[in-house]
C-alpha positions in Angstrom: 6.5 -8.0 15.0 7.8 -6.3 11.9 10.8 -3.9 12.3 11.4 -1.8 9.2 15.0 -1.8 7.9 17.1 1.2 9.1 16.9 3.1 5.8 13.3 2.3 5.0 11.5 5.1 3.2 7.8 4.5 2.5 7.7 7.2 -0.1 9.8 5.0 -2.4 7.5 1.9 -2.0 5.3 0.9 -4.9 2.1 1.1 -2.9 2.9 4.7 -1.9 3.8 5.8 -5.5 0.7 4.0 -6.9 -1.6 5.9 -4.5 -0.1 9.3 -5.4 -0.3 8.4 -9.2 -3.9 7.2 -8.9 -5.1 10.1 -6.8 -8.0 10.8 -6.2 -8.8 7.1 -6.9 -7.9 4.0 -4.9 -4.8 2.2 -6.1 -4.9 -1.6 -6.4 -1.5 -3.2 -6.4 0.0 -6.2 -8.0 -0.1 -9.4 -5.9 3.2 -10.2 -4.2 4.5 -12.8 -1.8 5.2 -11.8 1.8 8.9 -12.3 2.5 8.6 -14.3 5.7 5.4 -16.3 5.4 5.3 -16.5 1.5 1.6 -15.8 1.7 0.2 -14.0 -1.4 -0.9 -10.5 -0.6 -2.2 -7.4 -2.4 -1.9 -3.8 -1.3 -4.7 -1.3 -1.7 -3.7 2.3 -1.1 -5.2 5.8 -1.1 -3.5 9.2 -1.0 -4.6 11.5 1.9 -4.9 15.3 1.3 -5.3 18.4 3.5 -7.9 21.1 3.0 -5.9 22.6 0.2 -5.9 19.3 -1.7 -2.2 18.7 -1.2 -1.2 15.1 -0.7 0.1 14.7 2.9 0.4 11.0 3.1 -0.9 7.6 2.1 -2.8 4.9 3.8 -2.4 1.3 2.7 -3.9 -2.0 3.6 -2.3 -5.4 2.7 -4.8 -8.2 2.5 -4.2 -11.9 1.7 -5.5 -12.9 -1.7 -7.4 -15.7 0.1 -9.4 -13.1 2.1 -10.1 -11.1 -1.1 -11.4 -14.2 -2.9 -13.6 -15.2 0.0 -15.1 -11.7 0.2 
């Protein structure tokens, strides 16, 4: 039930910038606390490219550190 703030710009987010900087590799973020639940999470992100190898977006997954440790 998350609603992004009115001026939210994903391009400025650390997970997005890390994926672009790490391209073509997967970026692993720094653990952070989720603002509402206070659960510890980590972002893993990867830049997506078109057939000309231009970055056209980023996909990111946030996972709880508990899940990562269990895996």
